[in-house]
N, C-alpha and C positions, 0 to 999 in steps of 0.2 A: 129371564129376570136378571137385572143388574145386581152385581154383588154390592151389598151395602156397607159391609165392614171389611176393611183391608188390613191384614197384618203389616205392621210397619217395623222394620228391623234397623237398629242403630249400629253402624259400623264405624271403625276408626280408619277411614281412608280406603277400605276394600269393597265398598258397595257395588261398584260396577264390575269388578273382578268376580265377586260372589254371585251376582245376578247372572253374569255370563256363564259361570260354572254350573249353576243350578239349571239354567236353560239347556245346557248341553247334556245334563244328566237325565232330566225328566222329559218324556215324550209330550207332545202337545204343548210346548212351552215356547215363549218368545219374549223379547224385550219390547216394551210398549213405548217407552219414552225415557230420555235422559235429560234432566235439567242440570245445567252446568253452572258453577260459580262464575260470577262476573267480576268486573274490576273492583266492586265495592265489598267483596269478601262475604263472609269471613274466611272461606277457603281459597286455595290457590286458583286464580282465574283459569277457566277451561277444564278444571277437574269436575268430576261428577258430584253434584250436591244430592240429588234424589234420582234414583233409578226405579222406574215402574216396570214390573214384569209379571208374566203369568207362568205358573207351573201347573201343567195339566188342567188349565182352565181357571185356576184360582189366582186371583190378583194379589200381588204383594207390592210393597214399596220398600226401598232400601235407602237410608240416609247416611251420608258421610258426616257424622255429627261430632267426631272427635273421641278422645280416649276416656271420657268421663264415665261411661257406662259399658258394662260387659254382659254377655249372654250368660244365663244360668239354666240348669235343668228345670227350673220352675216353669219355663215355657219350652215346649217341644212341638215338633211336627210329626204327626202320626201318618205313616204311609202304608196302607194295606197292600199286600202282595199275594197274588194268586198262586205263584209257583216258587219252588226253591231257587230256580234260576234267577227269578226276579229279586228275591231276597239277597242272593249272593251278589248279583250285579250292583244293586243299589248300595249294599254294605261296602263293597270294594271301592266304588266310586266316591262315596261320601267319606270314607275313612282315609282315602289316598292323600298323600302329600301333607301329612301332619294331623289328620283326624285321629280320634281316639275311640276304640271300642269300649262300650259300657256293658252293663249287665242286662239280661232279659230283653234283648233286641234294641236297646238304646245305644246311641253313639253320639259323639260330637264331631262335627266336621272341622276342617282346618281353621274356620273362623270362630269356632266355639258355639255354633248353633247346634242345638240338640234335636235329634231325629229318633223316631221309633219306627223301625223297619219290621213290620209285623205280618205274619201270614194271615190271610182272611179266615183260615180255619181255626185259628187260636181260640176265639170266643166259644166255639162249639166244643173244643177239647176242655177248656177250663170251666165251662158251665154246662156240661153234659148232664144227662139224667142220672148217671151213676157217680155219686160223690167220691167214692174211692178212686175211680178211674180219673176223674177230674183232679183229685188231689195228687195222684201220681204224675199227671201231666204238669201240674203246677210245680211240683218239686223238681222235675226234670228241667223246666224252664228256668228256675232259680239258679241252676248250675251252668247255664249257657250265657254266652255273650251274643253272638249272632244266632238267631233261632234256626233250629234244624227241624223241619216239618216232620220228616220220617221218625226222628228220635222222639218227638212229642207224641206222635201217633202210637209208637211202640210203647211208650210209657203209659199212655191212656189204656192201651190194650193189655197191659201187664206183661209185655215181652221184655226179656232182659236186654 
């Protein structure tokens, strides 16, 4: 099935750089097309206007639209991770070169785009059948930046 809705990201001149970086970080990813500004502007001729790309099969578009708009945490990309190694790898790559760690598994990359790097096990820990155990896991998560799967499990199980 063809993807009907495409996230469209507005950059101030870094669309191609960001797309290249994201494609390098996520497996199963590729640049699909780069539309460049021509002689009639409004951008510098030859620079990227729109970059279409896929991240793990999800299609995106990035526009070099100028400095008028900025990313906020109101929109973020949730990335489920099976292992701690995957959490660690994505966290390191997305916060590299000017990214900022946030709370509870959230971060901003160097372009200001917000990401949630979340273990797939987290919903089970936060919504488990034992409300006290889930509450302990939730309280542990609130103290974390990058999520630590074992620490969340330990909190759920009541281990110090």
